[in-house]
C-alpha positions as a Markdown table, in Angstrom:
| # | Residue | x | y | z |
|---|---|---|---|---|
| 1 | Met | -50.1 | 22.6 | -13.8 |
| 2 | Gly | -47.6 | 22.6 | -10.9 |
| 3 | Phe | -43.8 | 22.4 | -11.3 |
| 4 | Leu | -43.7 | 18.7 | -10.1 |
| 5 | Asp | -46.3 | 17.8 | -12.7 |
| 6 | Glu | -44.3 | 19.4 | -15.4 |
| 7 | Leu | -41.2 | 17.4 | -14.4 |
| 8 | Lys | -43.3 | 14.2 | -14.5 |
| 9 | Glu | -44.4 | 15.0 | -18.0 |
| 10 | Gln | -40.8 | 15.6 | -19.1 |
| 11 | Thr | -39.7 | 12.3 | -17.5 |
| 12 | Arg | -42.5 | 10.4 | -19.3 |
| 13 | Ala | -41.5 | 12.0 | -22.6 |
| 14 | Leu | -37.9 | 11.0 | -22.1 |
| 15 | Gln | -38.8 | 7.5 | -21.2 |
| 16 | Thr | -41.0 | 7.1 | -24.2 |
| 17 | Ala | -38.2 | 8.4 | -26.5 |
| 18 | Glu | -35.7 | 6.0 | -25.0 |
| 19 | Ala | -38.0 | 3.1 | -25.3 |
| 20 | Ser | -38.7 | 3.8 | -29.0 |
| 21 | Gly | -35.0 | 4.0 | -29.8 |
| 22 | Pro | -33.6 | 5.3 | -33.1 |
| 23 | Asp | -35.8 | 5.0 | -36.2 |
| 24 | Ala | -34.9 | 2.4 | -38.8 |
| 25 | Glu | -33.1 | 4.8 | -41.1 |
| 26 | Thr | -30.9 | 6.1 | -38.3 |
| 27 | Leu | -30.2 | 2.6 | -37.1 |
| 28 | Ala | -29.2 | 1.5 | -40.6 |
| 29 | Arg | -26.9 | 4.5 | -41.0 |
| 30 | Asn | -25.3 | 3.8 | -37.6 |
| 31 | Arg | -24.6 | 0.2 | -38.6 |
| 32 | Arg | -23.1 | 1.2 | -41.9 |
| 33 | Leu | -20.8 | 3.7 | -40.2 |
| 34 | Ala | -19.6 | 1.2 | -37.5 |
| 35 | Asn | -19.0 | -1.5 | -40.0 |
| 36 | Gly | -17.2 | 0.9 | -42.4 |
| 37 | Ala | -14.9 | 2.0 | -39.5 |
| 38 | Cys | -13.9 | -1.6 | -38.9 |
| 39 | Arg | -13.2 | -2.2 | -42.6 |
| 40 | Leu | -11.0 | 1.0 | -42.7 |
| 41 | Ala | -9.1 | -0.1 | -39.7 |
| 42 | His | -8.6 | -3.6 | -41.1 |
| 43 | Asp | -7.2 | -2.2 | -44.4 |
| 44 | Tyr | -5.0 | 0.4 | -42.7 |
| 45 | Trp | -3.6 | -2.1 | -40.2 |
| 46 | Lys | -2.7 | -4.6 | -42.9 |
| 47 | Glu | -0.4 | -2.1 | -44.5 |
| 48 | Leu | 0.9 | -0.9 | -41.1 |
| 49 | Cys | 1.9 | -4.5 | -40.2 |
| 50 | Glu | 3.9 | -4.9 | -43.4 |
| 51 | Gln | 5.9 | -1.7 | -42.6 |
| 52 | Leu | 6.5 | -2.3 | -38.9 |
| 53 | Asn | 7.5 | -5.9 | -39.4 |
| 54 | Leu | 10.2 | -4.7 | -41.7 |
| 55 | Ile | 11.4 | -2.0 | -39.4 |
| 56 | Arg | 11.4 | -4.0 | -36.2 |
| 57 | Ser | 11.9 | -0.9 | -34.1 |
| 58 | Pro | 13.1 | -0.9 | -30.5 |
| 59 | Cys | 10.2 | -0.9 | -28.0 |
| 60 | Ala | 9.5 | 2.6 | -26.6 |
| 61 | Ala | 7.2 | 1.3 | -23.9 |
| 62 | Arg | 8.1 | 1.2 | -20.2 |
| 63 | Tyr | 7.2 | -2.2 | -19.0 |
| 64 | Val | 7.7 | -2.8 | -15.3 |
| 65 | Ile | 7.1 | -6.3 | -13.9 |
| 66 | Gly | 5.9 | -6.5 | -10.3 |
| 67 | Gly | 6.2 | -2.8 | -9.8 |
| 68 | Arg | 10.0 | -3.0 | -9.6 |
| 69 | Glu | 11.6 | -5.0 | -12.5 |
| 70 | Pro | 11.9 | -3.1 | -15.8 |
| 71 | Leu | 12.0 | -5.0 | -19.1 |
| 72 | Asp | 14.7 | -3.4 | -21.2 |
| 73 | Gly | 16.1 | -4.0 | -24.7 |
| 74 | Leu | 12.8 | -5.2 | -26.2 |
| 75 | Val | 12.1 | -5.1 | -30.0 |
| 76 | Cys | 8.6 | -4.9 | -31.5 |
| 77 | Gly | 7.7 | -7.5 | -34.1 |
| 78 | Asn | 5.2 | -10.1 | -35.2 |
| 79 | Phe | 2.6 | -7.5 | -36.1 |
| 80 | Arg | -0.6 | -9.0 | -37.4 |
| 81 | Val | -4.2 | -8.2 | -38.0 |
| 82 | Leu | -6.9 | -10.6 | -36.8 |
| 83 | Pro | -10.4 | -9.7 | -38.0 |
| 84 | Gln | -13.5 | -11.4 | -36.7 |
| 85 | Leu | -16.2 | -11.2 | -39.3 |
| 86 | Lys | -18.9 | -13.0 | -41.3 |
| 87 | Leu | -19.8 | -12.7 | -44.9 |
| 88 | Leu | -23.3 | -11.5 | -45.7 |
| 89 | Pro | -25.1 | -12.7 | -48.9 |
| 90 | Gly | -23.2 | -11.0 | -51.8 |
| 91 | Gly | -19.9 | -11.2 | -50.0 |
| 92 | Glu | -20.2 | -8.1 | -47.9 |
| 93 | Pro | -18.1 | -8.4 | -44.6 |
| 94 | Leu | -19.9 | -7.8 | -41.3 |
| 95 | Tyr | -17.3 | -7.1 | -38.6 |
| 96 | Glu | -17.5 | -8.3 | -35.0 |
| 97 | Ser | -14.0 | -6.9 | -34.2 |
| 98 | Val | -10.6 | -6.2 | -35.7 |
| 99 | Leu | -7.5 | -6.9 | -33.6 |
| 100 | Leu | -4.0 | -5.4 | -34.3 |
| 101 | Ala | -1.6 | -7.5 | -32.2 |
| 102 | Trp | 2.2 | -7.6 | -31.8 |
| 103 | Gln | 4.9 | -8.6 | -29.3 |
| 104 | Ala | 7.8 | -6.7 | -27.7 |
| 105 | Ser | 10.4 | -9.3 | -27.0 |
| 106 | Ser | 14.0 | -10.2 | -26.2 |
| 107 | Glu | 16.0 | -13.4 | -26.2 |
| 108 | Thr | 17.5 | -12.6 | -22.9 |
| 109 | Leu | 16.6 | -15.1 | -20.2 |
| 110 | Leu | 15.5 | -13.3 | -17.0 |
| 111 | Arg | 15.4 | -14.7 | -13.5 |
| 112 | Ile | 13.5 | -12.9 | -10.7 |
| 113 | Glu | 13.4 | -14.1 | -7.1 |
| 114 | Lys | 10.6 | -13.1 | -4.8 |
| 115 | Glu | 10.2 | -14.0 | -1.1 |
| 116 | His | 7.1 | -12.3 | 0.3 |
| 117 | Pro | 3.7 | -13.7 | -0.8 |
| 118 | His | 2.4 | -10.2 | -1.7 |
| 119 | Asp | 5.4 | -9.7 | -4.0 |
| 120 | Ile | 5.0 | -13.1 | -5.6 |
| 121 | Asp | 1.3 | -12.5 | -6.3 |
| 122 | Arg | 2.0 | -9.1 | -7.7 |
| 123 | Leu | 4.7 | -10.4 | -10.0 |
| 124 | Arg | 2.4 | -13.2 | -11.2 |
| 125 | Ala | -0.3 | -10.6 | -12.0 |
| 126 | Ser | 2.1 | -8.4 | -14.0 |
| 127 | Leu | 3.3 | -11.4 | -16.0 |
| 128 | Met | -0.3 | -12.4 | -16.7 |
| 129 | Gln | -1.1 | -8.9 | -17.9 |
| 130 | Ala | 2.0 | -9.0 | -20.1 |
| 131 | Gly | 1.0 | -12.3 | -21.6 |
| 132 | Ile | 4.2 | -13.9 | -20.4 |
| 133 | Gln | 4.2 | -17.5 | -19.1 |
| 134 | Pro | 7.2 | -18.0 | -16.8 |
| 135 | Ser | 8.6 | -21.2 | -15.3 |
| 136 | Glu | 8.5 | -21.2 | -11.6 |
| 137 | Ala | 10.7 | -23.0 | -9.1 |
| 138 | Pro | 11.0 | -23.0 | -5.3 |
| 139 | Leu | 13.6 | -20.7 | -3.8 |
| 140 | Arg | 15.3 | -22.4 | -0.9 |
| 141 | Asn | 17.8 | -21.3 | 1.6 |
| 142 | Ala | 21.3 | -22.4 | 0.5 |
| 143 | Thr | 22.2 | -23.6 | 4.1 |
| 144 | Ser | 19.0 | -25.0 | 5.6 |
| 145 | Gly | 17.1 | -25.9 | 2.5 |
| 146 | Arg | 14.1 | -24.1 | 3.9 |
| 147 | Leu | 11.6 | -22.8 | 1.4 |
| 148 | Gln | 11.8 | -19.0 | 1.3 |
| 149 | Gly | 10.2 | -17.9 | -2.0 |
| 150 | Thr | 9.8 | -18.5 | -5.7 |
| 151 | Thr | 12.1 | -18.0 | -8.7 |
| 152 | Phe | 10.5 | -16.9 | -12.0 |
| 153 | Ala | 12.4 | -17.5 | -15.2 |
| 154 | Phe | 11.3 | -16.2 | -18.6 |
| 155 | Lys | 12.2 | -14.6 | -21.9 |
| 156 | Pro | 10.4 | -11.3 | -22.1 |
| 157 | Ala | 7.7 | -11.3 | -24.8 |
| 158 | Val | 5.0 | -8.7 | -23.9 |
| 159 | Ser | 1.8 | -9.1 | -25.8 |
| 160 | Ala | 0.3 | -5.8 | -27.0 |
| 161 | Ser | -2.8 | -5.0 | -29.1 |
| 162 | Val | -5.4 | -2.6 | -30.2 |
| 163 | Arg | -8.9 | -3.9 | -30.8 |
| 164 | Val | -11.8 | -2.1 | -32.5 |
| 165 | Thr | -15.3 | -3.3 | -31.7 |
| 166 | Pro | -18.3 | -1.8 | -33.5 |
| 167 | Leu | -21.2 | -0.4 | -31.4 |
| 168 | Pro | -23.6 | -0.5 | -34.4 |
| 169 | Asp | -26.8 | 0.6 | -32.8 |
| 170 | Val | -25.3 | 3.9 | -31.6 |
| 171 | Gly | -22.9 | 4.5 | -34.6 |
| 172 | Lys | -19.8 | 4.2 | -32.4 |
| 173 | Val | -16.8 | 2.0 | -32.0 |
| 174 | Arg | -14.9 | 0.9 | -28.8 |
| 175 | Leu | -11.1 | 0.9 | -29.0 |
| 176 | Ser | -9.2 | -1.2 | -26.4 |
| 177 | Phe | -5.5 | -0.5 | -26.1 |
| 178 | Ile | -3.5 | -3.2 | -24.2 |
| 179 | Asn | 0.1 | -2.7 | -23.1 |
| 180 | Ile | 0.8 | 0.0 | -25.6 |
| 181 | Asp | 3.3 | 2.1 | -23.4 |
| 182 | Gln | 2.9 | 0.3 | -20.1 |
| 183 | Leu | 1.2 | -2.8 | -18.6 |
| 184 | Glu | -2.3 | -1.4 | -18.8 |
| 185 | Arg | -5.5 | -1.7 | -20.7 |
| 186 | Val | -7.3 | 1.5 | -21.8 |
| 187 | Asp | -10.8 | 1.5 | -23.3 |
| 188 | Gly | -12.4 | 4.4 | -25.0 |
| 189 | Glu | -15.4 | 5.1 | -27.3 |
| 190 | Tyr | -15.3 | 7.1 | -30.6 |
| 191 | Pro | -17.9 | 8.1 | -33.2 |
| 192 | Ala | -17.6 | 5.6 | -36.0 |
| 193 | Ala | -17.3 | 8.5 | -38.4 |
| 194 | Gly | -14.3 | 9.6 | -36.5 |
| 195 | Leu | -12.3 | 6.4 | -37.0 |
| 196 | Arg | -10.5 | 7.7 | -40.1 |
| 197 | Ala | -6.9 | 7.8 | -41.3 |
| 198 | Arg | -6.1 | 10.7 | -39.0 |
| 199 | Leu | -7.0 | 8.8 | -35.8 |
| 200 | Leu | -5.3 | 5.6 | -37.2 |
| 201 | Asp | -2.2 | 7.7 | -37.8 |
| 202 | Glu | -2.3 | 8.8 | -34.2 |
| 203 | Ile | -2.6 | 5.2 | -33.0 |
| 204 | Gly | 0.4 | 4.3 | -35.1 |
| 205 | Arg | 2.4 | 7.1 | -33.5 |
| 206 | Trp | 1.4 | 5.8 | -30.0 |
| 207 | Ile | 2.6 | 2.3 | -30.9 |
| 208 | Val | 6.1 | 3.4 | -32.0 |
| 209 | Gly | 6.5 | 5.8 | -29.0 |
| 210 | Gln | 5.9 | 9.1 | -30.7 |
| 211 | Pro | 3.7 | 11.9 | -29.3 |
| 212 | His | 0.0 | 11.3 | -30.0 |
| 213 | Arg | -3.5 | 12.6 | -29.3 |
| 214 | Val | -5.4 | 9.3 | -29.4 |
| 215 | Leu | -7.2 | 9.7 | -26.1 |
| 216 | Glu | -8.1 | 13.3 | -26.6 |
| 217 | Tyr | -10.8 | 12.1 | -29.0 |
| 218 | Ala | -12.2 | 9.4 | -26.8 |
| 219 | Ala | -15.2 | 9.3 | -24.5 |
| 220 | Asn | -16.0 | 7.0 | -21.6 |
| 221 | Ile | -12.3 | 6.2 | -21.0 |
| 222 | Lys | -11.7 | 3.4 | -18.6 |
| 223 | Arg | -8.3 | 2.1 | -17.4 |
| 224 | Phe | -7.4 | -1.3 | -16.0 |
| 225 | Gln | -4.0 | -1.9 | -14.4 |
| 226 | His | -2.5 | -4.6 | -12.2 |
């Protein structure tokens, strides 16, 4: 048999293995691990919310709107856990996701003026990423009345979150981190068996601005930023 024929046989074997997928026992184990990881995150985050809502710590994140306008003096609060699940016969929860959400906010009213269309669009995109809904008004020249830009007015209230989504067939979970330390979304995959108290502790440290190693454990990291 020639070298090319050997490669073809290896390819056919790999394709057959991929088509057959994991056996029923492995699949059931993977699903238990993924669901168990979500339940652990749910329980851990409920307690974390109670503590952080009492502390109301200053926000350690560096949020910059439109690439130029920093949001200072924010306080973190309104921590809450929002699970998506259904109950199986017998009352066992089957998780679709678990969301830990909070806001970094201030009562200071900000006004930002932008003239160039590119700057206006960039500011709108940053505000959308932050979850802030501003009021907009035309900016006109004081002498001629000519339209020369847009004024944005808003009270800073940045929406931040961590979402865990089970990947039951492969025994993993996907974690999505939104606006943790800047206006950015970061996705990463973790073995379901690895989502334990140690990793959840690291996520908590990231939220309050302490050094952390959350992304060191992740695979398939993807970043999305305006």
